[in-house]
C-alpha angles and dihedrals in degrees: 000000000000092000114163091239090063089075120081111246096033109109128157094285095049091044090055091050092049092048089053087058093052094259113132106157141016093269088059088054093050093047096046095099122193112275088218143340131244107219109204114194117152115231135178125257092248090062095051122115112207115248091013120114111263141165117224137167127226148148123264109240103176137037114269115252125203122206122186110222097180138326111315092003124095139157128219119200135181140148120261128194109218113183094332093314123107121226131181107232121207123189124173129224095002100108090141090069089071089084095060100039100091119170108266094027115139110228141171119227131191122199142077126315132209109196094184092060094030091233133136121197105202129202097177132026130185137172110255092237090058096046128104127174096255151132111253122200115227115204102178094218122162113248093349117100122225091242093051093049094046089057091051090049092053092049092047093049091050091051104038114012092100088069094057116096126199109251094190110094112254092229090062092046088053094042094056097031091240124164114253122244093262091055091044091056090051093058109019094080095036113027115177105187138029087249087063089056091053092050091048092048095049094049098044096043094049093045093049094049094041093052091047092050092044088060096042095047091046090054091047092052090045091052090051091054096053108107124218137172113294110244109221100201127186105254093189091055090051092049091049090050091052091046091055095052111116091234140037119257117246119240090254091052091051092050093047092047092051092048092052096043090048088056092045093055093045120095090240129086114261118230105176139153119215109199130174144156118270109282094014093122106253092150095063090050088052090048093054091049091046090054091051092054093045090051088056090058098258130124122238128212121199115192125194127184098232137039090236093056094041092051091047089053091048091051093047095045090046088060092047094048097039094112098037130092093240127110126230122206125189114209126185138148090252097071122113117252093256093045090050093047092052093049094047088054092053091049092048096048105036124064092182092074137116110207117201124186151104130275087318088083093079097042114134095246094057109103114188125204109226097330104200106162132041123190120189116192120206084006095182088073092064127074123240092252094050092054090044093052091055093048091051090061087078136040105266094319121193110260129215122182117197126203128184089189105086106231119220115241095248093050092045091053090049107036098031099027090125092059139068113244130217115191131198113195102153117088126220114265095244094062116103122212112255113232110226124202134178123227129178122228088258091062097062092116088064090047090053090054091053090049089052091052093053093045091052087057086055090248123139134240137215119206113191125195130186095227137046098208137018113284127215092209104036125060095210138129114269130199098239094051094043090048090056093046094049093044088054096043097043099043094156092060137061116250122197132190131211133173140139094280094057112103115258095244091049090049089053092050093049093047092048091050091048092049090050091049091244087121113053101185122035117198110200149153119232092292086104091054093109137016100025113121117182109152092193092061106099105161129063119186116189114191119206087009090173087074092066132074118246092248091051092050089049089053091051090048087054090069088076132049088055094135138030090279116113108254136196135200116201117196112201113198143173106255111258127132094236094051092049094047092051096044093047087072087070090054090054102046143025093190104123092196093055090046092049091054090052091045091051091050093049101039105025127231096284095066099029093109093036095262139065114283123220123284089262091090097045103105125174094229112350123094118198088212101048095031099043092128091055088048092056093045090049091051092052091047092050092049092048091057097041095049094049111087091204090063092071090061097038113105090211089072099038095099090048091053090048088053089050092051091052096045093049090056088061095041120102096220117219 
């Protein structure tokens, strides 16, 4: 039933091509919607807007020439007369069109025009006699043309569409005046008008975001129903610990602490994200909650993605816990055999222990003693399985994820929709605002003068580069070259270098020397982005700053201004209007949440953390940035159904719950 071979036109070769595109039966064909549409409407030259996509007709006035730029990349060029004006047309990777472009042939081209240069960059080209004003579905399939696939879709719909049921509840379709699935199938593969495109968009976007939220909210509710051992912590010990802190907690810190401790003392497993701007004081909140769990007789594990960050945490927590009875153990993969053996013994025998480390925390030979609380810092740098392995070292431990990258509301709802979120926006009173200034590459002499001024005050300087070594393909600053330049220019001062290729023990030595002011200038890549705390460092220089996201630059800026000393961040960039416009936002604000929203808008969710996120955020049509309102509506609708006991018996929602069951089977639960 519904085998590909049941459709006329699908033989062994076509079946193989479809399989390569992830299409294995006729329902896959029907549900493989166009990734976009080409809208072809002929207009006149007077109505054209330069650099905007247009469709125009003209007459070929010169033979088409093909030039081969490199393997699998060619360019076809010819002259085209459009309304008595000659344009040079360029179209890439269409060398086969040379055979049909005879001089005098009337054609229709779609692309962008530049009337000042008399050029037209085409994306699509058709003979006039084959052209109709129409909307053409584009499927982006490998080795299968759009026309071929559209024929297969029509045949599959005719044969099997009666078997497809609408999973979206009818009450929601009615509520938002959406087209039902049967109507969608009639127009999604062959829209006729622009109104059809709007109907398609509304239905697909809402359904995608609703299904996503249905899964996320279900997981959140499921997490909240998992029971664990109640942790009877010593409230007086916690109050005494807070009283002895050398500073007063901000209101945001107090609220976040209360939210976490409330979860810890509940009989249900905590699954919470603690996010805050750089320098907002997340670590002290974590320390108070760690103490409460230790006082209840449970171990705590804190995992960080890098040795630098893990060691910084160990140093900070050691200060916090100096006058308590609790033990701290640092665990990493770089310990000697005897050191590791001794530490594993302490972990195995002592429940009153906080264990801090890197990936080594979930190694097979680590045996915890009543692990009740797991904290993962910069959690987005760990994979799902890594976080899961650490959690499984205890019996349903409470889980806290920490992020120093403020997460925009829309991304938080999407990526962390199955968690509760605590947010710290307010900064401690002793933090000074870092002054941020932009400089072009041609203004480096001025930058060197400012470095000299800070060094004369016995202050320290960070210099951050995007690369470690010289690159054949990228003309960017690299750490090795900058280290040599600065060592030569600042001969009276000590210059250090640190990056991911430096050996762990050498990194430690460099960082220790920098912390002790033995190194005056530290040249680095983004390894110092989080976790480095040197109050005497007052100047941050970021070279090729246009290569970094706003949130990442904000994180780097957060390495300075960590005392009452006036601090400066200088962003050096290659002079382009777009780079300047984007970076000027950092001059105007030090609000990490505002910057993260802007970063999300500019870079999209996939690259927000500097790497590709999971497939969860890859929607066919929806965008969590542009469709954030739909996302929030979908979340509320999903919650309303999931929290109503009657929904589970209501036939209207049965297909939605079947969908949920199937999708959870494929979900790697974290």
